[in-house]
N, C-alpha and C positions, 0 to 999 in steps of 0.2 A: 097633762098628760090629766085622762082619770083618777073620780081617786074608790079603789077598791075596800069596801068590808066586811064577813070573816075572809080572810086567806085558808088553805088549805096547804103546805106541801107536795107537793107533785111525781112525778116520778120529771118529767118535763123542769120545774125548776135548780136553778143554773147558782143562782149566789141573795144571799139577802145585804145589801147595801141601808145603814142609817142614813138618814134625812131629816132636817127640817125645816117644819112648812112656814107661813110668813107668821104664822105666829108662837111659831118659836118649841113645838112641842113635837116629839122625837121621833118622825113616821123612817119606811120603807118604802125598800129600789124594790122590786119583785121584777131578775131577768126571768125572766121563763121562754126556754126552746129560744128565738129572736128577738122573744119582745122585750120589752119591759113593762111593767108603770105602780104607781104610788098603790100602800096602801098607809092606812088609821092605824095603824098598828105599829109597834114599838121590834125587830126582831126579835127578841125575845121572845116573843109573846106573843107571835107566828107560832118558833117553835115549841111553844111551852102548846097555843092550840091547835097543835099538827100533830101529836103526841095525844097528846088526848082523845082528839078522833079518830086517832088509830087503835086507843087503846088504852095506849106508855103516858106512865105519866115521871116529869120529866125528872123529880126524886127521883128518881126507884130508879131511870136509864142512870141516876150517876148514879149512887148503889151500885148497880151496877156490872158496869162501865170498870166503878173501878177495883169491883173483885174479881174478873180478869183480865188487868192493864198496867194491877200496884198504881203507888202513889202515881193520879197524873193531875202537872194543873194544866182548868183546859183543859176541859175532855169530849170528846166525841161522844155522840147520841149517837141512836136509834128511833131514829122517831118508824120506822116498818121496816123490821126484818122477809116480811113475803114482797114488799113493791126494792127492794133492796137500799130502802134507804136515810144513809147513815153522813150525818154531817159535825162536822167539826168549825170550833166558833177563830179566826182572824187574832185574837183575845182573849182578857175575861165577858167571858156577858154580861156585868154589871157592866164592865165600858160601853158607853154611846157610839165609841164611834164604831163598835166590832163589826163587823162581817163577817154572816157567815159564808159558808160554802161546801156542796156539795160535793162528797164526796165523789161520787156516779163524773158527775161532769167538768171533775179538776182536769188537765191534761199535763201545766208546765210551771214552773215558776225560776226565774233568774232575779239576781238582783238588777239591779240602779246605782243605788246609794248603800255606803254603809248600812242604813237602814233602814230602806224604798225596796223594797219589792212590785216586780210587776208580776200575775199572776191571768194565765192563759188560762181556756178556755176554752168547752165546745162551741158550739155552734157561731165560733169569730168574736167570742162580748174574753176582755182584758180587768182588772179591775187592776187600779196598784196603793198595795199600804203601808202601813211601815208599820214595817218589823225583817230581820236582818230575816235575807232568804235563805237560811241552815235552821232556823228558830223553826219556818215555816214552811219552811220540810214537815223537820220534826213532829207536827201535829196532824201533816198528810196520814205519810207512816202511822201515827196511830191509834188516828182510822181508819186506816184496812188493819192494823192489831184487830183489835172491835170488829169487827168485817169477819174476817177468820173464822176470831172464836165466834163469835153467832154463828156461822151454816157451820162449823166443826161439830158445837153442842149439837146443830135441831139432826145431825148428818146422824150422830150416836147414838140420841132421840128418835128418832125415824131405824133406824139399822133395827133397833130395841122392842118400835112396835110393830112389824113389819116380818118378824124374819119368818118364815114357811112352816105350817104349822108339825107337819114333821121335824124341826131339830125345838120347836118352843123344848127349854127347858122338862124336865116332869117329874110331879112331888110324889115317893115312896115312902110309904107309910112301915116303922122302924118298929117304932109302937103305940101304944091313944098317946103318947107326948111328945115323941122324936121325928123329927124328920127330916130325912136330903137331901137340897136341889142337885141333882144330874145334870151336868152343864157341858153338849159339847160344845168339842175344844178347838173346833176351826170359831168359835168368841172367847179364844183369849185372848189374854195378850194384844187389841184394837186398838192400832197406831191412825192417826190423822192423816190423809191427806193430802198433802204437798200446797203450798198456799196457791189458790191459783195470782196471777194477773189480774193487777185490775181492773186493765180492756174485758175480759171475759168474763169477770165478779159483776165491775157494774149495768146497774140499774140498767141506763137507755141498751142494753147491747141489741137488743131484741127492738131499741129502735130504729128508723129509716133514722140513718144520715144525709144532710145534708150534703150534695153534691161535692167530693170536691179536699171529703176534712179527710186528715192525715190521721193518727196516731196519735203521737207525737209530733209536739213544737222541734 
């Protein structure tokens, strides 16, 4: 395989698999669409580099994730909300054998043995990991929660920023020092939309699927 550096995660990036080169240095096999290639960076370095590229910092993202999801070990991260890039590790990111997965391209996870699971991904890829299927699916669930949370927050902000002009809260002067805001009734008690399915939300929903690919395993 050809070796690349640096590398930025894209909507077509499926997974980051840790590998060791002939000198014993930790590098990454990148799965992108139907192809794979090596990058002379650690998986966590690709995550950090990509988040910096899209304007996020990994530490800031982890803090934001935990504020939204509560206390979560191995929290998922948002690399780019605009592109729908939400990623999660198979185990602690500090572990050299931790595989990073794109939520967008995840399809299913099936147990092989008690502590081994096969993960089915888009474009026909499968990856075996040393983890219980139930534990891995919990990480998928948390990544979906993060994606839903971030999208709901964005909708709320956009909702108030783009309200019709005639329904904008009005400022009425009562005296020289006191003001009251008059808020249109229809904007009170706003409720979030029901969480969309991963298929509708995924970053590749607008991408052309390979012929014959199904939605689920």
